[in-house]
C-alpha positions as CSV (number, residue, x, y, z in Angstrom):
1,M,-21.8,-10.8,30.6
2,T,-20.5,-14.4,31.7
3,E,-16.9,-15.7,31.1
4,D,-18.4,-18.2,28.5
5,N,-20.0,-15.3,26.7
6,Y,-16.4,-14.6,25.7
7,S,-14.9,-17.9,25.2
8,L,-15.2,-17.6,21.3
9,T,-14.1,-14.2,20.8
10,T,-10.6,-15.3,19.8
11,E,-11.8,-16.5,16.3
12,F,-13.6,-15.0,13.4
13,I,-15.0,-16.0,10.3
14,L,-14.1,-14.3,7.0
15,I,-17.1,-14.5,4.6
16,G,-15.9,-12.3,1.7
17,F,-16.5,-13.8,-1.6
18,T,-18.8,-16.5,-0.2
19,D,-21.8,-15.1,-2.2
20,H,-20.5,-16.7,-5.4
21,P,-19.5,-20.3,-4.6
22,K,-19.6,-21.5,-8.3
23,L,-16.9,-18.9,-9.1
24,K,-14.4,-19.7,-6.2
25,T,-12.3,-21.9,-8.6
26,I,-12.0,-19.1,-11.2
27,L,-11.4,-16.4,-8.5
28,F,-8.7,-18.5,-6.9
29,V,-6.9,-18.8,-10.2
30,V,-7.1,-15.2,-10.8
31,F,-6.1,-14.1,-7.4
32,L,-3.3,-16.7,-7.3
33,T,-2.0,-15.4,-10.9
34,I,-2.4,-11.8,-9.4
35,Y,-0.2,-12.9,-6.4
36,L,2.3,-14.5,-8.3
37,V,3.0,-11.7,-10.9
38,T,3.0,-9.5,-7.8
39,M,5.7,-11.0,-6.2
40,V,7.7,-11.8,-9.2
41,G,7.3,-8.2,-10.6
42,N,8.2,-6.4,-7.3
43,L,10.8,-8.7,-5.8
44,G,12.3,-8.8,-9.3
45,L,12.5,-4.8,-9.3
46,V,14.1,-4.8,-5.7
47,A,16.7,-7.4,-7.0
48,L,17.4,-5.2,-10.1
49,I,17.8,-2.1,-8.2
50,L,20.3,-3.8,-5.5
51,M,22.4,-5.5,-8.3
52,E,22.8,-2.1,-10.6
53,R,24.9,0.4,-9.5
54,C,23.4,2.9,-12.0
55,L,19.9,2.4,-10.1
56,H,21.5,3.5,-6.7
57,T,20.0,6.9,-6.8
58,P,17.4,8.4,-4.4
59,M,14.7,7.9,-7.0
60,Y,15.3,4.1,-7.3
61,I,16.2,3.7,-3.6
62,F,12.6,5.0,-2.9
63,L,11.2,2.8,-5.7
64,G,12.7,-0.2,-4.5
65,N,11.3,0.2,-0.9
66,L,7.9,0.7,-2.6
67,A,8.3,-2.4,-4.4
68,L,9.4,-4.1,-1.0
69,M,6.2,-2.8,0.5
70,D,3.9,-3.8,-2.2
71,S,5.2,-7.4,-1.7
72,C,4.7,-7.3,2.1
73,C,1.0,-6.0,1.3
74,A,0.5,-9.0,-1.1
75,C,1.9,-11.2,1.6
76,A,-0.1,-10.0,4.3
77,I,-3.5,-10.5,2.5
78,T,-3.4,-13.0,-0.5
79,P,-2.1,-16.2,1.2
80,K,-4.8,-16.3,3.8
81,M,-7.5,-15.3,1.2
82,L,-6.5,-18.2,-1.2
83,E,-6.6,-20.8,1.6
84,N,-10.2,-19.6,2.3
85,F,-11.6,-20.3,-1.1
86,F,-11.1,-24.1,-0.2
87,S,-11.3,-23.7,3.5
88,K,-14.5,-25.2,5.2
89,D,-14.6,-23.0,8.3
90,R,-12.7,-19.9,6.6
91,M,-11.3,-19.2,10.4
92,I,-9.0,-16.4,11.4
93,S,-7.8,-16.1,15.1
94,L,-7.6,-12.6,16.7
95,Y,-3.8,-12.7,16.7
96,E,-3.7,-13.8,13.0
97,C,-6.2,-10.7,12.6
98,M,-3.6,-8.3,14.3
99,A,-0.6,-9.8,12.3
100,Q,-2.4,-9.4,9.0
101,F,-3.3,-5.8,10.0
102,Y,-0.1,-4.9,11.4
103,F,1.7,-5.9,8.2
104,L,-0.9,-4.1,5.8
105,C,-1.0,-1.1,8.0
106,L,3.0,-1.1,7.8
107,A,2.9,-1.5,4.1
108,E,0.2,1.3,3.2
109,T,1.5,3.9,5.7
110,T,5.1,3.4,4.4
111,D,3.8,3.8,1.0
112,C,2.1,6.8,1.6
113,F,5.5,8.5,3.0
114,L,7.5,6.9,0.3
115,L,5.3,8.3,-2.7
116,A,5.4,11.8,-0.9
117,A,9.3,11.4,-1.0
118,M,9.2,10.3,-4.5
119,A,7.3,13.4,-5.3
120,Y,9.8,15.8,-3.6
121,D,12.6,14.0,-5.3
122,R,11.0,14.8,-8.8
123,Y,10.5,18.3,-7.6
124,V,14.3,18.6,-7.0
125,A,15.1,17.0,-10.0
126,I,13.2,19.0,-12.4
127,C,13.1,22.5,-10.5
128,S,16.7,22.4,-9.1
129,P,18.7,20.1,-11.3
130,L,22.1,21.7,-10.5
131,Q,21.3,21.5,-6.8
132,Y,20.1,18.1,-6.9
133,H,22.9,16.2,-5.1
134,T,23.0,18.8,-2.5
135,L,19.5,18.8,-1.7
136,M,18.6,15.1,-2.2
137,S,21.8,13.5,-0.7
138,K,21.8,9.9,-0.2
139,K,22.1,10.6,3.5
140,L,18.8,12.6,3.2
141,C,17.3,9.8,1.1
142,L,18.2,7.0,3.8
143,Q,16.8,9.3,6.5
144,M,13.4,9.8,4.6
145,T,13.3,6.1,3.7
146,A,13.9,5.1,7.5
147,G,11.3,7.7,8.6
148,A,8.8,6.2,6.5
149,Y,9.4,2.7,8.1
150,I,9.4,4.2,11.6
151,A,6.0,6.1,10.9
152,G,4.6,3.0,9.4
153,N,5.4,0.8,12.2
154,L,4.1,3.3,15.0
155,H,0.9,3.7,13.1
156,S,0.4,-0.2,13.1
157,I,1.4,-0.5,16.8
158,I,-0.9,2.2,17.9
159,H,-4.1,0.6,16.4
160,I,-3.1,-3.0,17.5
161,V,-2.5,-1.6,21.1
162,F,-6.0,-0.2,21.2
163,L,-7.5,-3.3,19.8
164,F,-6.8,-4.8,23.1
165,R,-9.5,-2.7,24.8
166,L,-12.1,-4.5,22.8
167,T,-13.9,-7.7,23.7
168,F,-16.1,-9.6,21.3
169,C,-19.2,-11.2,21.8
170,R,-21.5,-10.8,18.8
171,S,-21.7,-12.4,15.3
172,H,-18.0,-13.7,14.5
173,Q,-18.6,-13.2,10.8
174,I,-16.5,-10.5,9.4
175,N,-17.9,-9.3,5.7
176,H,-14.5,-9.1,4.1
177,F,-11.8,-11.3,2.4
178,F,-9.3,-10.2,4.9
179,C,-9.4,-8.9,8.6
180,E,-10.1,-5.1,8.1
181,F,-10.7,-3.5,11.6
182,L,-13.6,-1.6,10.7
183,P,-15.8,-4.5,10.0
184,L,-14.1,-6.1,13.0
185,F,-15.2,-3.0,15.2
186,K,-19.0,-4.0,14.5
187,L,-18.6,-7.2,16.4
188,S,-17.2,-5.6,19.5
189,C,-19.4,-5.5,22.8
190,V,-17.5,-2.5,24.1
191,D,-18.0,0.5,22.4
192,P,-15.3,0.9,19.7
193,Y,-15.8,4.7,19.3
194,I,-12.2,5.4,20.4
195,N,-11.1,2.8,17.8
196,E,-13.1,4.2,15.0
197,L,-12.0,7.6,15.8
198,L,-8.5,6.7,15.7
199,M,-8.9,5.1,12.5
200,F,-10.2,8.3,11.2
201,I,-7.6,10.6,12.7
202,F,-4.4,8.6,12.0
203,P,-4.9,7.4,8.4
204,G,-6.6,10.8,7.6
205,S,-3.4,12.9,9.0
206,V,-1.1,10.5,7.0
207,L,-3.0,10.9,4.1
208,V,-3.5,14.5,4.0
209,F,0.3,15.3,5.1
210,S,1.5,13.1,2.2
211,I,-1.0,14.3,-0.2
212,I,-0.3,17.9,0.4
213,I,3.6,17.1,-0.1
214,V,2.6,15.7,-3.4
215,I,0.2,18.3,-4.5
216,I,2.6,21.1,-3.8
217,S,5.6,19.3,-5.6
218,Y,3.3,18.4,-8.8
219,L,2.0,22.2,-8.9
220,C,5.8,23.3,-8.8
221,I,6.9,20.8,-11.3
222,L,3.8,21.6,-13.7
223,F,4.9,25.4,-13.3
224,M,8.3,24.7,-14.3
225,I,7.5,22.5,-17.1
226,F,5.5,25.4,-18.6
227,K,8.1,27.7,-18.3
228,M,10.5,25.4,-20.5
229,K,11.1,26.6,-23.9
230,S,12.1,23.1,-25.1
231,K,9.5,20.7,-26.4
232,E,11.8,17.8,-26.1
233,G,12.6,19.0,-22.3
234,R,8.9,19.5,-21.7
235,G,8.0,16.1,-23.0
236,R,10.8,14.5,-21.0
237,A,9.7,16.0,-17.6
238,L,6.1,15.1,-18.0
239,S,7.0,11.4,-19.0
240,T,9.1,11.3,-15.9
241,C,6.4,12.3,-13.7
242,A,3.5,10.6,-15.5
243,S,4.0,7.2,-14.0
244,H,4.6,8.4,-10.6
245,F,1.4,10.6,-10.6
246,L,-0.7,7.7,-12.0
247,S,0.6,5.3,-9.2
248,V,-0.2,8.1,-6.5
249,S,-3.7,9.0,-8.0
250,M,-4.8,5.3,-7.7
251,F,-3.3,4.7,-4.3
252,Y,-4.3,8.0,-2.3
253,G,-7.9,7.7,-4.4
254,S,-8.7,4.2,-3.0
255,L,-7.5,4.9,0.5
256,L,-9.3,8.2,0.8
257,F,-12.6,6.5,-0.3
258,V,-12.3,3.6,2.5
259,Y,-10.8,5.5,5.6
260,V,-11.5,9.1,5.2
261,R,-15.3,9.2,4.4
262,P,-17.6,10.3,7.2
263,N,-19.7,6.9,6.8
264,S,-16.8,4.6,6.0
265,V,-17.7,2.6,9.1
266,K,-21.3,2.1,8.1
267,E,-20.6,1.3,4.3
268,E,-17.9,-1.5,4.6
269,D,-19.8,-4.0,2.9
270,K,-19.3,-1.7,-0.3
271,D,-15.6,-1.2,0.3
272,I,-14.5,-4.8,-0.7
273,S,-14.1,-4.0,-4.3
274,V,-12.0,-0.9,-3.4
275,A,-10.0,-3.0,-0.8
276,I,-9.3,-5.5,-3.8
277,F,-7.9,-2.6,-5.7
278,Y,-5.3,-1.0,-3.1
279,T,-4.4,-4.3,-1.6
280,L,-4.1,-6.5,-4.8
281,V,-4.2,-4.6,-8.1
282,I,-2.2,-1.5,-7.2
283,P,1.0,-3.7,-5.9
284,L,0.4,-5.5,-9.1
285,L,0.5,-2.6,-11.2
286,N,3.2,-0.5,-9.7
287,P,6.4,-2.4,-11.1
288,F,4.9,-2.3,-14.5
289,I,3.7,1.6,-14.3
290,Y,7.4,2.5,-13.0
291,S,9.2,0.2,-15.5
292,L,7.7,0.2,-18.8
293,R,8.1,3.9,-19.5
294,N,11.6,4.0,-17.7
295,K,14.5,3.6,-20.0
296,E,17.1,3.2,-17.0
297,V,15.1,0.4,-15.8
298,I,14.7,-1.5,-19.0
299,N,18.3,-1.0,-20.1
300,A,19.2,-2.6,-16.6
301,M,16.8,-5.3,-17.3
302,K,18.4,-6.0,-20.8
303,K,21.9,-5.9,-19.5
304,N,21.1,-8.4,-16.7
305,I,19.4,-10.7,-19.4
306,R,22.4,-10.6,-21.6
307,K,24.6,-11.3,-18.9
308,N,22.8,-14.2,-17.5
309,F,21.4,-15.8,-20.8
């Protein structure tokens, strides 16, 4: 292979959503609305948690960081996607690809560990309420949050570093709306087996580890709830965990579908709708899932509205 054959390997064309050109204006408006609501909802939640001292507890520290990572996920994907609706070339450079994947992988990996930490926090709060402040101290909370960010950064860096071993000499069209690595590997003229293996092992390990923590925590919580004699206490405990369990189910379910299936590399064309779900829809829904049924958040919002207006 000559040097010229590699001369165009630094740019790719994102062809996601090009099948329906007549719908591009409608799709642009829909995704722009999703993006704006996502940013306002998540950053608003982060600001509320920072301003209100009553929300400076482990549960809300985890929730604030989850909202921050959801904002990061939306910022990594949506602006380029919106630009491409009206772009003639729909080009993305290899370095833009790396940046996009880095922030997406950082957000998704950190979210996995934060959701696991939130599940453990709920377990301690419901199963050992008298020991809550000892078992879930602010120091431990900050250590778990920092660990989630460190794991997210390391996970992203590993995949970015191994991407440098590939060269691209085939079609430059990526059948996706963002620079997803699995479709990108198909364009490599170097065997991407190691990269594909890493994309199976590392996301799989992160998901399995965090899902095990979530499942064990919720099994213990359910066991404790069924032992409660008070119907009011049982209802309060179920209500506290319901929003978290809904968010966890949607998030882990979509990621498992994309990354941990044996044939995920072969069927990436079918994964665009699932990718929309975990990159756009879940970050949109999370602030509403965690806020609408949460009296502390609602009361803090009402207090701030009265104070400012």
